[in-house]
ZAMARGU-4260 file (C-alpha; in steps of 0.2 Angstrom, whole numbers, plus 5000, padded with zeros to 4 digits):
<rodrens>
0) 5095/4972/4821 | 5098/4990/4825 | 5108/4986/4841 | 5123/4980/4830 | 5124/4997/4822
5) 5128/5008/4837 | 5145/5014/4843 | 5151/5016/4861 | 5158/5033/4864 | 5175/5032/4874
10) 5167/5042/4889 | 5153/5030/4891 | 5161/5019/4904 | 5166/5033/4916 | 5150/5042/4914
15) 5141/5025/4917 | 5150/5023/4934 | 5145/5041/4938 | 5127/5038/4933 | 5127/5023/4944
20) 5133/5033/4959 | 5121/5047/4956 | 5107/5034/4955 | 5113/5026/4972 | 5111/5043/4980
25) 5093/5045/4975 | 5088/5028/4982 | 5091/5017/4967 | 5104/5006/4976 | 5105/4988/4984
30) 5099/4992/5001 | 5083/5001/4995 | 5080/4988/4982 | 5080/4975/4996 | 5070/4986/5007
35) 5056/4990/4994 | 5054/4971/4991 | 5053/4967/5010 | 5041/4981/5013 | 5029/4976/5000
40) 5030/4958/5003 | 5025/4962/5021 | 5011/4973/5016 | 5003/4960/5005 | 5005/4947/5018
45) 4996/4958/5031 | 4982/4961/5018 | 4980/4943/5015 | 4980/4937/5033 | 4967/4951/5038
50) 4956/4948/5024 | 4955/4929/5027 | 4952/4932/5045 | 4936/4942/5039 | 4931/4926/5029
55) 4937/4932/5012 | 4947/4919/5002 | 4958/4933/4995 | 4977/4933/4992 | 4986/4949/4989
60) 5001/4953/4978 | 5010/4969/4975 | 5016/4972/4957 | 5025/4985/4948 | 5038/4998/4951
65) 5036/5000/4970 | 5038/4981/4974 | 5051/4978/4961 | 5062/4992/4966 | 5062/5001/4949
70) 5057/5018/4955 | 5064/5033/4964 | 5055/5047/4974 | 5055/5059/4959 | 5046/5046/4948
75) 5032/5046/4960 | 5026/5028/4954 | 5009/5021/4958 | 5007/5007/4971 | 4999/4992/4962
80) 4990/4978/4971 | 4981/4963/4963 | 4969/4953/4974 | 4966/4936/4969 | 4948/4930/4973
85) 4951/4911/4977 | 4934/4905/4980 | 4930/4904/4961 | 4937/4889/4952 | 4943/4894/4934
90) 4943/4879/4923 | 4955/4877/4908 | 4949/4859/4905 | 4934/4850/4910 | 4945/4839/4922
95) 4947/4855/4932 | 4929/4855/4938 | 4926/4855/4957 | 4910/4850/4965 | 4901/4864/4975
100) 4911/4878/4969 | 4908/4892/4957 | 4915/4884/4941 | 4920/4895/4926 | 4927/4887/4910
105) 4939/4897/4900 | 4933/4897/4882 | 4938/4906/4866 | 4936/4905/4847 | 4944/4912/4832
110) 4935/4929/4835 | 4941/4931/4853 | 4955/4944/4854 | 4972/4938/4859 | 4976/4936/4877
115) 4957/4936/4881 | 4945/4923/4886 | 4926/4921/4890 | 4921/4913/4906 | 4907/4901/4904
120) 4897/4896/4919 | 4897/4877/4924 | 4885/4869/4936 | 4891/4866/4954 | 4883/4849/4955
125) 4890/4841/4939 | 4902/4846/4925 | 4889/4852/4913 | 4887/4869/4906 | 4874/4880/4915
130) 4859/4884/4905 | 4850/4897/4916 | 4856/4914/4923 | 4862/4911/4940 | 4866/4929/4946
135) 4866/4947/4941 | 4883/4946/4932 | 4877/4932/4920 | 4875/4935/4901 | 4867/4923/4889
140) 4873/4923/4871 | 4864/4918/4855 | 4869/4900/4858 | 4861/4899/4875 | 4878/4899/4884
145) 4879/4908/4901 | 4895/4919/4903 | 4901/4928/4918 | 4902/4947/4915 | 4917/4957/4920
150) 4906/4971/4926 | 4905/4963/4943 | 4922/4969/4947 | 4918/4987/4943 | 4902/4986/4954
155) 4911/4978/4968 | 4926/4990/4969 | 4915/5005/4966 | 4906/5000/4983 | 4923/5000/4992
160) 4930/5016/4985 | 4913/5026/4985 | 4913/5043/4977 | 4932/5042/4974 | 4931/5027/4963
165) 4943/5029/4948 | 4944/5016/4934 | 4959/5013/4922 | 4958/4997/4912 | 4957/4983/4924
170) 4963/4994/4938 | 4951/5002/4950 | 4956/5015/4963 | 4951/5027/4977 | 4967/5037/4975
175) 4977/5043/4960 | 4993/5035/4967 | 4985/5018/4971 | 4979/5005/4958 | 4969/4990/4964
180) 4964/4975/4953 | 4953/4961/4957 | 4958/4945/4948 | 4953/4927/4946 | 4967/4914/4947
185) 4969/4902/4933 | 4970/4883/4939 | 4984/4880/4926 | 4993/4890/4913 | 4984/4893/4897
190) 4991/4890/4880 | 4998/4907/4876 | 5008/4907/4892 | 5014/4889/4890 | 5020/4893/4873
195) 5033/4905/4880 | 5040/4891/4892 | 5040/4878/4878 | 5049/4889/4865 | 5067/4887/4861
200) 5077/4900/4871 | 5093/4903/4862 | 5096/4920/4871 | 5107/4925/4886 | 5092/4927/4898
205) 5083/4922/4909 | 5094/4909/4916 | 5088/4891/4918 | 5085/4892/4937 | 5075/4908/4935
210) 5065/4901/4921 | 5061/4885/4930 | 5054/4894/4946 | 5044/4906/4934 | 5036/4890/4927
215) 5028/4887/4944 | 5020/4904/4945 | 5001/4905/4942 | 4993/4918/4931 | 4977/4928/4933
220) 4962/4934/4923 | 4957/4952/4925 | 4942/4961/4920 | 4948/4970/4905 | 4939/4967/4888
225) 4947/4972/4872 | 4941/4989/4868 | 4929/4990/4854 | 4925/4971/4854 | 4907/4966/4853
230) 4909/4955/4868 | 4920/4967/4878 | 4909/4966/4893 | 4912/4947/4895 | 4930/4946/4891
235) 4944/4943/4903 | 4962/4946/4900 | 4976/4934/4904 | 4990/4942/4914 | 5006/4933/4920
240) 5010/4946/4933 | 5018/4934/4945 | 5030/4927/4931 | 5035/4945/4927 | 5038/4949/4945
245) 5049/4934/4947 | 5059/4940/4932 | 5061/4957/4939 | 5066/4950/4956 | 5080/4941/4948
250) 5088/4957/4940 | 5104/4964/4946 | 5107/4982/4951 | 5113/4988/4934 | 5098/4980/4925
255) 5086/4989/4938 | 5095/5005/4936 | 5094/5004/4917 | 5075/5002/4918 | 5074/5017/4930
260) 5083/5028/4918 | 5071/5022/4904 | 5056/5027/4915 | 5064/5044/4918 | 5066/5047/4899
265) 5048/5041/4896 | 5041/5052/4909 | 5051/5068/4905 | 5055/5066/4887 | 5043/5055/4878
270) 5026/5058/4886 | 5025/5077/4884 | 5026/5075/4865 | 5013/5062/4863 | 4994/5065/4859
275) 4983/5065/4874 | 4975/5049/4870 | 4992/5040/4866 | 5002/5032/4880 | 5020/5025/4880
280) 5020/5017/4897 | 5032/5010/4910 | 5027/4992/4904 | 5033/4996/4887 | 5050/5000/4895
285) 5050/4984/4905 | 5046/4974/4889 | 5060/4982/4880 | 5072/4978/4894 | 5066/4960/4894
290) 5070/4958/4875 | 5086/4967/4877 | 5092/4955/4891 | 5088/4940/4880 | 5100/4947/4867
295) 5114/4955/4877 | 5128/4945/4885 | 5128/4945/4904 | 5145/4953/4906 | 5138/4969/4898
300) 5127/4972/4913 | 5140/4980/4924 | 5142/4997/4931 | 5154/5002/4917 | 5141/4996/4904
305) 5126/5005/4911 | 5125/5018/4897 | 5128/5005/4883 | 5113/4995/4891 | 5102/5010/4891
310) 5106/5013/4872 | 5103/4994/4868 | 5086/4996/4876 | 5082/5012/4867 | 5087/5003/4851
315) 5075/4989/4855 | 5061/5002/4857 | 5066/5009/4840 | 5064/4992/4832 | 5046/4990/4840
320) 5042/5008/4834 | 5049/5005/4816 | 5039/4989/4815 | 5024/4997/4822 | 5022/4983/4835
325) 5028/4980/4852 | 5026/4961/4856 | 5022/4955/4874 | 5037/4947/4881 | 5028/4932/4888
330) 5010/4931/4879 | 5011/4927/4861 | 5002/4937/4847 | 4999/4952/4858 | 5004/4970/4852
335) 5006/4982/4867 | 5005/4997/4855 | 4987/4992/4850 | 4975/5005/4857 | 4989/5013/4866
340) 5000/5022/4853 | 4995/5028/4836 | 5006/5027/4821 | 5009/5045/4820 | 5016/5045/4838
345) 5026/5030/4835 | 5035/5038/4820 | 5038/5054/4831 | 5045/5044/4845 | 5057/5034/4835
350) 5064/5050/4828 | 5066/5057/4845 | 5075/5041/4852 | 5086/5041/4836 | 5091/5059/4840
355) 5095/5055/4858 | 5107/5041/4853 | 5115/5051/4840 | 5118/5064/4852 | 5128/5052/4864
360) 5114/5053/4877 | 5117/5070/4882 | 5099/5071/4886 | 5103/5063/4903 | 5111/5080/4909
365) 5094/5088/4906 | 5084/5075/4917 | 5075/5085/4931 | 5068/5070/4940 | 5077/5068/4956
370) 5089/5082/4950 | 5098/5068/4941 | 5105/5079/4927 | 5112/5092/4939 | 5119/5078/4950
375) 5128/5071/4934 | 5136/5088/4931 | 5143/5088/4948 | 5159/5078/4944 | 5167/5079/4961
380) 5157/5071/4975 | 5165/5081/4989 | 5156/5097/4982 | 5139/5088/4982 | 5125/5100/4983
385) 5111/5087/4984 | 5110/5075/4999 | 5109/5056/4998 | 5091/5051/4999 | 5094/5033/5004
390) 5089/5036/5022 | 5074/5047/5017 | 5068/5033/5006 | 5070/5020/5019 | 5061/5030/5032
395) 5046/5033/5020 | 5045/5015/5015 | 5044/5010/5033 | 5031/5023/5037 | 5020/5018/5023
400) 5022/4999/5028 | 5016/5002/5045 | 5002/5014/5040 | 4996/4998/5031 | 4999/4987/5046
405) 4989/4999/5057 | 4975/5001/5045 | 4973/4982/5042 | 4973/4979/5061 | 4960/4993/5064
410) 4950/4985/5050 | 4950/4968/5058 | 4945/4975/5075 | 4931/4984/5067 | 4925/4967/5059
415) 4926/4958/5076 | 4917/4973/5085 | 4903/4971/5072 | 4901/4953/5073 | 4885/4947/5081
420) 4892/4929/5083 | 4907/4933/5093 | 4909/4952/5097 | 4927/4959/5099 | 4932/4949/5114
425) 4929/4932/5108 | 4933/4936/5090 | 4950/4942/5096 | 4954/4926/5106 | 4948/4915/5092
430) 4959/4924/5079 | 4974/4924/5091 | 4972/4905/5093 | 4971/4903/5074 | 4987/4913/5071
435) 4997/4906/5084 | 4992/4888/5078 | 4998/4893/5060 | 5014/4900/5066 | 5018/4885/5077
440) 5014/4873/5062 | 5025/4882/5050 | 5012/4886/5037 | 5016/4904/5037 | 5030/4912/5026
445) 5042/4924/5035 | 5032/4939/5030 | 5015/4931/5035 | 5023/4926/5052 | 5029/4944/5055
450) 5012/4951/5051 | 5003/4938/5062 | 5014/4942/5076 | 5010/4961/5074 | 4992/4956/5075
455) 4993/4945/5090 | 5003/4957/5100 | 4991/4971/5096 | 4975/4961/5099 | 4982/4955/5116
460) 4985/4973/5121 | 4967/4977/5116 | 4960/4963/5126 | 4969/4969/5141 | 4960/4986/5139
465) 4943/4979/5135 | 4944/4968/5151 | 4950/4982/5161 | 4935/4993/5155 | 4923/4980/5160
470) 4931/4979/5177 | 4930/4998/5180 | 4912/4999/5174 | 4907/4985/5186 | 4918/4991/5200
475) 4928/4975/5200 | 4947/4974/5203 | 4957/4971/5188 | 4964/4953/5188 | 4982/4949/5189
480) 4981/4940/5172 | 4976/4957/5164 | 4990/4966/5172 | 5001/4953/5165 | 4994/4956/5148
485) 4998/4974/5149 | 5015/4971/5154 | 5018/4959/5140 | 5011/4970/5126 | 5018/4987/5130
490) 5030/4986/5116 | 5017/4986/5102 | 5025/5003/5098 | 5034/5016/5108 | 5018/5025/5115
495) 5001/5020/5111 | 4999/5004/5123 | 5008/5013/5137 | 4996/5028/5135 | 4981/5016/5136
500) 4989/5009/5152 | 4991/5027/5159 | 4973/5031/5154 | 4966/5015/5162 | 4976/5019/5178
505) 4969/5037/5178 | 4951/5031/5176 | 4954/5018/5190 | 4960/5033/5201 | 4978/5027/5202
510) 4986/5044/5198 | 5003/5040/5205 | 5006/5025/5194 | 4998/5034/5179 | 5010/5048/5181
515) 5025/5036/5182 | 5019/5028/5165 | 5017/5046/5157 | 5034/5051/5162 | 5041/5035/5154
520) 5032/5039/5138 | 5038/5057/5138 | 5056/5051/5138 | 5053/5039/5124 | 5045/5052/5112
525) 5061/5060/5106 | 5065/5067/5089 | 5069/5050/5082 | 5050/5044/5084 | 5038/5045/5069
530) 5019/5045/5071 | 5008/5032/5062 | 4989/5032/5060 | 4983/5021/5047 | 4965/5028/5046
535) 4970/5044/5038 | 4983/5050/5025 | 4998/5057/5033 | 4999/5076/5033 | 5018/5076/5033
540) 5022/5062/5022 | 5041/5062/5026 | 5046/5056/5043 | 5059/5064/5054 | 5077/5064/5049
545) 5082/5055/5064 | 5069/5041/5061 | 5075/5039/5043 | 5093/5036/5049 | 5086/5023/5061
550) 5076/5015/5048 | 5092/5015/5037 | 5101/5005/5050 | 5087/4993/5055 | 5075/4983/5043
555) 5067/4971/5056 | 5048/4976/5059 | 5049/4972/5077 | 5064/4983/5079 | 5057/4998/5069
560) 5041/4998/5081 | 5053/5005/5095 | 5053/5021/5085 | 5035/5022/5080 | 5020/5030/5090
565) 5003/5024/5084 | 4988/5034/5086 | 4979/5029/5102 | 4963/5020/5098 | 4948/5017/5110
570) 4934/5006/5104 | 4918/5007/5113 | 4922/4991/5122 | 4936/5001/5130 | 4926/5016/5135
575) 4929/5015/5153 | 4947/5015/5151 | 4946/5032/5142 | 4943/5049/5149 | 4925/5054/5147
580) 4929/5068/5135 | 4934/5055/5122 | 4917/5046/5124 | 4910/5060/5113 | 4921/5055/5099
585) 4913/5038/5099 | 4897/5046/5095 | 4902/5060/5084 | 4890/5057/5070 | 4874/5067/5072
590) 4859/5065/5060 | 4864/5059/5043 | 4882/5062/5046 | 4886/5043/5043 | 4881/5045/5024
595) 4895/5058/5022 | 4909/5047/5028 | 4923/5041/5016 | 4924/5022/5015 | 4939/5021/5026
600) 4930/5032/5039 | 4918/5018/5043 | 4932/5007/5050 | 4936/5019/5064 | 4924/5033/5066
605) 4913/5024/5079 | 4929/5024/5091 | 4940/5038/5098 | 4957/5040/5090 | 4969/5053/5094
610) 4988/5057/5091 | 4999/5050/5104 | 5009/5065/5110 | 4994/5077/5112 | 4985/5063/5121
615) 5000/5061/5133 | 4999/5080/5136 | 4980/5079/5140 | 4983/5065/5152 | 4997/5074/5160
620) 4985/5089/5163 | 4972/5078/5171 | 4984/5068/5181 | 4996/5082/5187 | 4980/5092/5191
625) 4974/5078/5202 | 4991/5076/5211 | 4990/5095/5214 | 5006/5098/5204 | 5000/5114/5196
630) 5017/5119/5187 | 5018/5103/5178 | 4999/5104/5174 | 5001/5121/5166 | 5017/5115/5157
635) 5007/5101/5149 | 4993/5113/5144 | 5005/5125/5136 | 5012/5111/5125 | 4995/5105/5121
640) 4990/5123/5116 | 5006/5124/5105 | 5002/5108/5096 | 4984/5112/5093 | 4987/5130/5087
645) 5004/5129/5078 | 5001/5122/5060 | 5019/5116/5059 | 5014/5101/5070 | 5007/5087/5059
650) 4992/5079/5066 | 4981/5065/5060 | 4966/5069/5071 | 4967/5088/5073 | 4949/5090/5078
655) 4951/5078/5092 | 4966/5087/5098 | 4957/5103/5098 | 4943/5095/5108 | 4955/5089/5121
660) 4963/5107/5122 | 4945/5114/5124 | 4941/5103/5138 | 4957/5109/5147 | 4951/5127/5144
665) 4934/5122/5151 | 4942/5116/5167 | 4953/5132/5168 | 4937/5142/5167 | 4939/5149/5149
670) 4922/5143/5143 | 4921/5157/5129 | 4938/5152/5122 | 4934/5134/5122 | 4918/5137/5113
675) 4927/5147/5100 | 4939/5133/5096 | 4925/5121/5096 | 4916/5132/5083 | 4931/5133/5072
680) 4933/5114/5073 | 4915/5112/5067 | 4917/5125/5053 | 4933/5116/5047 | 4924/5099/5048
685) 4905/5101/5049 | 4900/5083/5049 | 4906/5068/5059 | 4914/5080/5071 | 4911/5078/5090
690) 4912/5098/5091 | 4894/5098/5087 | 4890/5088/5103 | 4902/5099/5113 | 4894/5115/5107
695) 4877/5108/5111 | 4883/5103/5128 | 4890/5121/5132 | 4876/5131/5124 | 4861/5120/5122
700) 4860/5125/5104 | 4861/5112/5089
</rodrens>
């Protein structure tokens, strides 16, 4: 083996420790590793709960660098999600058949590519092969067998992502930085996976306890046929993602840092020298790490040995390149270089890695990712030029997690609003009862319980607003039980529920109490608060420094909401709790505008949504005007004007903020100025924009 031939330069131990410290500073440290894992386990739990609440038997999993912790801001790693469709029964044996379900039997012969299976349809009423086409995704072969095509995944996901749909292998996406895979869960482990567990394991890793838990992990089938195969369109690839994730979760910090450095070298040093059609991937790096872990004593994986471990992994990669084959760590008879890396590039890459090792890894001082090379050349920490990024990474992880939380909550609200059977009010009550029951019976994991509690609290807050809207519309007094609901759900976040209460009080004519709530919100919206939307991508993706420091100190989701201000959302069911100007946002789509919405827009565009701080200022303008506090009213208008016109303020719904400002200008008598801003809003966003309605309202022109 090549690993036995390399020497360890005398400076490697001290440089290894320095490299560890510099990686700590860019967010590759124990705290961030743990926070990444927590954040992504929470995200997948929220997705699973909300999808199942909509009647989909889905279970979500996050795989890859983000959830495993093996990334840094400079690596800009994708987010990978696999969604298991659990209402299909995948049969490895005839004994796995289930009555009444979609049954698909895993079959293969000597011509089927390694790691691939065909899925043969089996009748739902008895365990016999189906002989007729059942649906549009079925294909009949020359022997009369009915197989399930993998093309249904492409069609299904394309409908979700619309015009933004991208496909890379089994992955489908609507964004460059997000990979989404629909998969089918195997009932039991197929032979090529069992072979890994049954083989003699003379190496140092994985330890027995990790190995035994991994044995309990299911695997999946993904829609990824072998390129060039005559049956590519009906082939499904076995993937042991959960087993791999469990192995990654078991790694210590040095092992994770080793993989991070390998990925940096891959991105900066390897990829630019390959042919455009060739790829050396992060998965190749991970595979090399796994094989190196097997053959390396555990006492080498310490901070002083980091550089030695990196070199050992590079030697493993060299072995693969020299042999012209990269074996899959778990699935037998699979070459990960096949269709990925041509022989010419393999030879070129092997020479490059050999030169790196012979040069004692001085290449590390050239790494530009996260300024790691320059950081390494700063030998004295007290003259550090670059700030520690740990707080920044924690803040961004938290913001991203709650963006997902709010989006999934918005999605479930939309589902209930559109339900003809229940409507929002009854649907929310039913879901709260189900989630509460599951919490009480201990059927939820910790992550599912936290997600469920977020949904329950926010649904109760929305119920209070819906009930109040009905009371205001019909001229009834708001019952004491609804006031109690408001009181118990004010802490969904720092502002949005309080602002909805203030808005309801204003609409009810109770200006003094509305002013009291608005004053309370203003005191809470300090510079440590970050703003969260969910339905739109953040304009400023990095939260404030003070919030990042708060996120660094606190990891509990309930605690973190104390420094988050969600966008304020009014469903049409809450219309009478919102100022009338926001009603136009609920009917913003004119003519064929709906056809031009992005997929996510359909979730929220029939409602009014507005950033928290501008909405607070708009309410202050209305309330203080009604209370004849002219100075405070003008102060609110000036601040709203600054937020609307100053591009340094990051807004999720800038067009709605502009419309609130315009309405204030209308009330001030500045009709021409308001009309100009409405026109600019329309020019910036011609469709699905309430500015079209406002211009028609003021001019009578379409």
